[in-house]
N, C-alpha and C positions, 0 to 999 in steps of 0.2 A: 495386340488387343484381341480379347476373346470375341467369338461370335455373339451378337446381341439379339434379343428377342423383339418381335414386333407383332402387332395384330391389326387386321384390316377393319376399316369402318367405311361403309357406303352411305353416301348422302344423296343417292340417285333413286328416286321412287321407281323409275322404269327397270331398275336392276333387281327388284324384289325377287327373291328366290334364288339369286345368284350366289357365287361362292365368297361371301363376305361374313365375317364373324359378328360384327356389330352394325347396327343400322340407325340412321336418321339423327339420333341425338348425340352430337359430338361431345358436349360437356359430360354427359353420363358415361359415355364410352371411355373418355379419358380418365374419369374417376375410377372406373372398373379396371382399366388397364393398369393404372397405378396400384390399385389394391392387390391385384394378382401378381405384380412384380415385373410387368413388361417394361422393356427399356424404351420402346417407341411405338408409334402407330403409323399406319399407312392409310392414306385417305383416298377415296374414290369420289371426286366431286362432280356435280352435274355440269359445271362450267367454270372457267377461270374466275368469273365475276362473283361466283357464289362463295368464294373464300375471302374472308376479311382477315388480311394477314395479321394485323395488330391483335385482333381477338384470338386468333388461333395461337399466336405466339404466347399470349398470356396463359391460355389454357395449358399449353405444353409446359411452360415454366412453372405454373402452379402445381402441376402434377408430376414434375420431374421427368418429363418425357421428351424425346426427340421425335422429329418427323422422319421416318425412314424413307418414304417415297410417296409420290402422288401419281395416280393413274389418269390416263387421258381417254379411256374407253368410252366415256359418255358422248364423245364426239361421234362415235359410230352408233352407239345405242340410241341416242336421241335424235341425231341429225343425219345418220347414214353417211357420214363422211369417212373416207380413208385415203391413204396416200397413193393408191394405185387406180383411182377412178379414171375413166377415159377422158373426162373434160378437164382441161387445164385449170379452169376457174375453180372447179370443185376440189381438185388436188391442192390448189393454193389455199383454199379455205380450210381444208383439213390441216395443212401445215401450220397455218396461223393459229388454229385452235390449240395445237400442241405447243407452239411457240409461247403462247400466253400461259399455258399451264407450266411450262418450264420456268417462266419468269415468277409466277406465284410461288411455286415450290422452291425456287432458288432463293427467294427472299427468306424462306424458312430453312435454308441450308440443306435442301433435300433434292434428289433427282426426280425427274419425271420418267414415266414408263410408257413405251410404245408397245402395245400388245395388239388388241383387236384393230387399232387404228392403222396398222400396217396394210391391211387389206388383203387382196388376192388377185390372181390373174383371171381373166374371163371378161365378159361384158365388152368384147371388142378389144381387149388388151391382152396380148400374148404373154407368156411367161418371161421371156427376155426383156420385153419392154417394162413389165411390172417390176422386175428386179432392178431395172435401171431407175425407175421412178423412186423405188424404195431406197436405193443406195444414194441417190441425189438428196433425198430428204434427210437421211441419216447424217450425211456429210454436212449439210447446212445446219440442222438442228443440234447435232453434236457440237459443232463449233459455237453455236449460240449459247448452249449450256455452259461452255467453258468460262464465260464472263461471270458466272455465279460460283465458279470453282467447284462445280459438281459434274459428274458424268450424266450422259443420257443413257437410260436403260432400254435395251431392245430385247424383247421376249419371243423366242421361238415358240410356236403354238402347235398343238397336235393337228393331224390331217383333217379333222372334222371342223376346224376353225380357220385354217388357212391352207392354201396350196403353194406357199412360197418357201418358207423356212420352217422345218419341223424338228430339227435336231440341233444339239449344241455344235456338232461338227459343221453342219451347214451354216450355223450362225457365225462360227469362227471364219469360215470361208467368205461369207458376205462382208464381214468387217475387214478382212484382209484386202478387200478390193476398194476400200475407201481410204482417203489420206488422213482424216482426223483420227486421233487415238483417244478421243473423249467419248466413245460409245462403248458401253459394256453390256455383257449378256445377262439377262435375268434367267436363272435356272429354276424353272417351276417343276417341282417333283411330280405333280399330277400329269402334266404334259409329257414329261420325261418317261414316266411309267408306261405311257402308251407307245412312245416312239423310240426309246433307246433300248438296245439289247442289254446293256448293263449300265445302270445309272452312275455307279461309282467310276466306271471307266470313262464315261462321257465327261464327268466333272474333272477327272485328271487330264483329259484331252483339252478341256476348256481352259484350265489353268488360270492365269491372271486375267483372262478375258471375262471371267465371271464376276459381276459386280453386285448381284442381289440374288437372294434365294427365296422362293415361295415354299414354305414349310407346310406340307399337307400330305395326307395319306392317299393311298391308291384310289379310294372311292370319293375323293375330294372332301371327305370329312376331316375333322381335326386329326392331327398326328396321333397315332395310337388307336384310331378307330377303324383302321383297315388292316392290310397285311404287308405294308411296306417294311423292308428291313433297313432300318436307319443306321445301324452300326457302320456298314461299309460306306455309306454316304457321308456320315460324320468324319470318318477316317480320311476319305478322299478330300473333303473340304479342308481338313487340317493339313493334309499333305501339300495342297496347292497354296497354303498360306492365306486362305479366305478369312477376312476380318470384317465382313459386312453383317447384314441382318438375316436371320431366319424369320421370315414374316408369314404369319398364318393367313393365307388366302383360302379359306375353307368355308364350307356350309356351316351355318349356325345350327348345327344338329347336336342334340335334340332341341337345344335352345342356345342363344348366344353365350350365356354365362358358362354353361357346361362345355361348349366348344372351346372357349377361351381357357378354362381351367384344364381341360385335357391337353391343350397345346402346351401349357406351361409345365405340366407333368412330364411330357415327352421332351420338351426343350431342356429341362434340367437333367434328365437322364442322359441325353446324348450330347449336349453341348456345354452345359454349365461347368462340367468337370474340366473342360479344356481352358 
């Protein structure tokens, strides 16, 4: 199966200005994604309860789209929850928020993403303990996602967003320490451009552990609007047999439609030929 295209849609008012192509209006975004030829959308919801599964399923079906993934980051952005907080009750609340997103996304045959909700060490939690908390959560939530026959996606972030796991290699090491095999890595090209010596080499090292890709340029604008060299990245993804989505988690620069259009131009250049 060839790599498929996806575009992000944020429904979170507090995320305004963040790296999402479309905003607020899910029906209009689905119509535009269909018009431009995207295969899927990726949704960033404000909460699990904000997604009405039947309505979203109809929107997807009406526009010939799949749901590529669903983000959990609103739990951090709106409620300051994450998986490494010092208080057990707060960690449990964060885990439950993610579990509920897993269930909503699972009904739509899509995985959930743990990115900013992974948290960081500090605030009285040292690195070893934080990694233990994170590993326990991935073990539990990865197994929970299995009931929907989808993986859980875990995203290494750059050093400015977390001090836990910043590279694909570190992500592979983290996953090797848990028993579930239902957690995959999200390879975000923006974060990788900061942290990896060679993005293509990191992808080759990640191999079949990579379950999702955020397709974005060096400046977090749409692919083609920075100076990323996508040819070796596309070759590496082909070499490891990646068959998931290249999902545009990019700024809506200079506007949403232009960012989406630029993404599709780059996607067709580097991936559609495969």
